[in-house]
Each structure stands twice: as C-alpha cells, then as structure tokens.
N, C-alpha and C positions, 0 to 999 in steps of 0.2 A: 932355690934351697928353702928359704923362708915359707914360700908358697906351699911346698910339699910338706913341710913340718905342720903348718897350719891346718892342711887337709887331713893329715894323720891324726892330729889331736882331735879336731873337730868330728871326724869319722869314729874315733874311739869313744869320744863322749856321747855322741849320738847312739852308737850302738849299746853302750852301757846303759844310758838312760832309758832306751827302748826295752833292754833286758829287764831293767828294774820294774818298769811298768808291766812287762808280762809276768813277772814273780809275784808282784802285788796285784795281779788280775784287773788292771785298769782298763777301760775300754778306749784306748787311744791308739790310733794306727802310727807306723813309722813316719809316714809321710806328714802327718799332723805335728808330730814332734820336730822334724828336721827342715820343714819347708821355710826357707829364709824369706819367702814373699808373703806367705799367709801363715804364720806360726800358730800353734794350738792356743786359742784365747778363752777356753772355757774355764770353768771353776776348777781349782786344784785343791784336793785330789779329785780326780774325775770319778764318775760312776763305775762300778765293776762290770765285768763282762757278764752279760745274762746267762743263766743256767742253759745248757744245751748248745752253747756256743762256743767254738774252741778258740778262735782267733779274734782280736779285737775288730770291731766294724767302725768304730768312731760315731756310731749313730745312737749312742746311748742318750737318754733324757739328760737336760742341763741340769744336773745335781750332784752335789758332792758325794763322795764316798761316806763322809761323816753324816749327811742327811739320810743316805740310804741305810745306814746301820744304826741310826738312833734308836734308842729305847722307845718301845711303844707306850702309849698312855696307860695308865692304870685302869682297872675296870671302873666304869661309871664316868669315864671322861675326865677324871681327875689327873693331874700331872704325876708321872712316875717318880717315885722317891729317888734322892739323890744317892747313887751307888758308891760315891766315893767318900760318903761321910763316914764310913767305918774306919778309915784310915787315921793314925794320930797326926796332930798337927804339931810341927816343930817351929816355935816362935824365935824372933830374932835374937833373944838372950840365950837361946839353947834349951828353954823351958820346953817340954813335951806334954801336950794335953791330949786327952782322948778325943776321938771324933765324936760328932753330934748324932751319928746314926743309931 
C-alpha cells in the first residue's frame, strides 16, 4: 500500500512538473525530468523551446532562460542601463527613497 501511494505521489509530481515546464516553454522532455538513473542535470531554468518547434526536444543549447532573455547591450557596446533603477527603494527603517534611474 505504501508503494502504491509513493508511485501515485511521484507520478502526480512528475506530471505536474512537466506540465509546468510545458506552460513555461522550457525545452526539457518528460524523460529528462523523471528518469531516476540519469535525471536532468542542465542549468535551471533551461532554455526555451525554439520557435517553430511544438514539443520539447531536450536538445537546446546549455544556457539558462535568464541568459537567453537577458537585455542586449546598448549601442556602441556599452552595458545596457539598469532597468530596475526606476523603482523606489524601501530601507530597513521604512524610509522610501527614489530609484537612481
């Protein structure tokens, strides 16, 4: 009975995780996620499914989704400006200061 419960929980978790990966458009196959012998060992989050491809192939380059969606450099090769600097900063004492952007 414990083995059946374990399999049900593991199967539900596996299906839910793979569904999350499909919704987030990650290029990770179901087998890569649930294989107990060779689990997925790439960067997390994985790269996105390429345009024109419907299902994950697992053959995406070894780069994270954050690297794939990073802001490009500004013209002239300079670093792109910090896009989060426009938000106010809440300091430990509760003081709110404007962003530096």
